[in-house]
C-alpha positions in Angstrom: 44.2 5.0 21.2 45.6 4.6 17.8 49.1 5.2 17.6 50.3 7.3 15.0 53.9 8.4 14.1 54.5 11.9 12.5 58.2 12.0 11.1 59.9 14.7 8.7 62.2 12.9 6.3 65.0 13.9 3.8 64.5 11.7 0.6 67.4 9.5 1.6 65.6 8.3 5.0 67.5 10.8 7.6 65.2 12.6 10.5 67.9 14.0 12.2 67.7 17.7 13.2 65.3 19.0 10.8 64.1 22.1 12.8 66.9 24.0 13.6 71.0 23.8 13.5 71.8 22.8 17.1 68.9 20.4 17.6 70.7 17.4 17.4 74.3 17.3 16.5 75.1 13.6 17.7 77.7 12.2 15.1 79.2 15.8 13.9 75.9 16.2 12.0 76.0 20.0 10.5 72.9 19.8 8.5 70.1 20.8 11.1 67.5 22.7 10.1 67.3 21.1 6.5 63.0 21.1 6.8 62.9 25.0 7.6 62.7 26.5 3.5 59.7 23.9 2.9 57.0 25.4 5.5 54.3 26.9 3.6 50.4 27.0 4.4 49.6 23.5 3.0 52.5 22.3 5.4 50.5 23.8 8.1 46.7 22.9 7.2 47.9 19.3 7.4 50.1 19.5 10.7 47.3 21.1 12.1 44.7 18.7 11.2 46.4 16.1 12.4 46.9 17.6 16.3 42.8 17.7 16.2 43.0 14.2 16.4 45.3 13.8 19.4 44.1 12.7 23.0 48.0 12.2 24.2 51.5 12.6 23.2 54.3 10.0 23.2 57.8 11.5 23.2 61.5 10.7 23.5 63.6 12.7 25.5 65.5 15.2 23.0 62.4 16.2 21.4 60.2 16.4 24.8 63.2 19.1 25.5 62.9 21.1 22.4 59.2 21.3 22.8 59.0 21.9 26.4 61.6 24.7 25.7 59.8 26.1 23.3 55.7 25.6 23.1 55.0 26.5 27.1 55.9 30.6 25.6 53.2 29.8 23.1 50.0 30.8 25.2 47.4 31.8 22.3 44.5 29.7 23.6 43.5 29.3 19.8 46.6 27.8 18.5 45.9 24.7 17.2 49.2 22.9 18.4 50.2 24.8 21.2 46.7 24.4 23.0 46.9 20.6 22.4 50.3 20.3 23.6 50.4 22.0 26.4 46.9 20.9 27.5 47.3 17.4 26.7 48.9 14.0 28.4 52.6 13.6 27.5 54.3 10.4 28.2 57.8 10.7 28.0 60.4 7.5 27.3 63.9 8.0 28.7 66.4 6.0 30.4 68.2 9.2 31.7 65.7 12.0 32.9 64.6 11.7 36.5 61.7 14.2 36.1 59.6 16.2 33.8 58.1 19.6 34.6 56.0 20.6 31.7 52.3 20.2 32.2 51.0 17.0 32.5 53.7 15.2 31.6 54.8 11.4 32.9 58.0 10.0 32.7 58.3 6.5 31.2 61.5 4.8 32.3 60.7 1.0 32.5 59.9 -1.4 29.6 59.0 1.1 27.2 57.0 -1.3 25.0 55.2 -2.7 27.1 54.1 0.9 28.5 53.0 1.9 25.2 51.2 -1.2 24.6 49.5 -0.3 28.0 48.9 3.0 26.7 47.1 2.1 23.3 44.5 0.2 25.3 43.3 3.5 27.0 40.1 5.2 25.4 40.8 8.0 22.9 41.5 8.9 19.5 45.3 8.9 19.0 48.5 8.6 20.7 50.6 11.0 18.8 54.8 10.5 18.3 56.4 13.2 17.1 60.0 13.5 16.2 61.3 10.8 18.6 63.6 9.1 16.5 65.4 6.8 19.1 61.7 5.9 20.2 60.5 5.5 17.1 62.9 2.9 16.3 61.8 0.6 19.5 58.3 1.3 18.2 58.8 0.3 14.9 60.9 -3.0 16.6 57.7 -4.3 18.6 55.3 -3.4 15.7 53.5 -1.0 18.1 52.9 1.9 14.9 49.2 2.0 13.9 50.1 4.5 11.1 52.9 6.3 9.9 52.4 10.2 8.6 55.7 10.9 6.7 56.8 14.4 5.6 59.1 13.8 2.7 61.3 17.0 1.9 62.8 17.4 -1.7 66.5 17.4 -0.2 69.4 14.8 0.8 72.2 14.9 3.1 74.2 11.8 2.6 74.5 11.4 6.0 72.6 11.5 9.9 70.2 9.4 11.3 67.5 7.2 9.9 64.0 6.5 10.2 64.5 2.8 9.0 67.8 1.6 10.3 70.3 -1.2 8.7 68.6 -4.4 10.5 65.5 -2.9 11.3 62.9 -5.8 10.8 61.1 -5.9 7.4 57.4 -5.2 6.8 55.2 -4.0 4.3 53.1 -0.7 4.2 49.9 0.4 2.4 49.4 3.9 1.4 46.7 5.6 2.9 46.7 9.0 1.2 49.2 11.3 -0.2 49.4 14.7 -1.2 52.3 17.8 -2.2 52.3 21.0 -0.7 53.4 24.1 -3.2 57.3 23.6 -1.8 57.6 19.8 -3.0 57.1 18.5 0.6 55.2 14.7 -0.1 52.9 13.9 2.9 52.1 10.2 3.0 50.2 8.6 5.4 50.7 4.3 5.4 49.8 1.5 7.8 51.2 -1.6 8.3 50.5 -4.3 5.9 52.1 -7.4 7.2 55.5 -8.9 5.8 57.2 -8.2 3.0 56.2 -10.3 -0.2 58.6 -11.2 -2.8 58.8 -12.1 -6.3 60.6 -12.1 -9.7 60.8 -10.2 -13.1 63.1 -12.6 -14.6 61.1 -14.4 -17.4 60.0 -18.0 -17.1 61.9 -20.2 -19.2 60.4 -23.5 -18.7 
């Protein structure tokens, strides 16, 4: 399976608590719910299209707990997101949970990078990661992401957890596709493109 990472980002790279005020208040974060005003039909079409390719999900603890508290309550068999999340395998990376109760969930508590590498060898279309910032950092560090799907919202917050942290491994990405929703959200997909390349705009004075 290909590992695809789906992340909501502000213009200054923050991914913390896009969906609600109390989603993640770590560090005294007070901007939770910043993505909500920008939802529209274009946004829904893109996300639904991605879920159609999912064969399994890989989630961090916080995202798992948020999803497990919401999606099992959505029982419409025709809902394209709930039907996938409730039925497909879900692998949860956590150092603190001792069990996971959502249907078809399994806990990853050992070497996360090694276990994810093993999961990627299984047959299927996509192993999808949604949100899960801490887990994303581990996946970036170990070069396990095959495609980044970034939804970049027209807002900057000045504080909060970021997808690419200071000290993260430098790497280049290649743009695969991009579009813009009616509310100004830029949806961009990237794939890894090897090491960063460097140069200079300085005039050659030789």
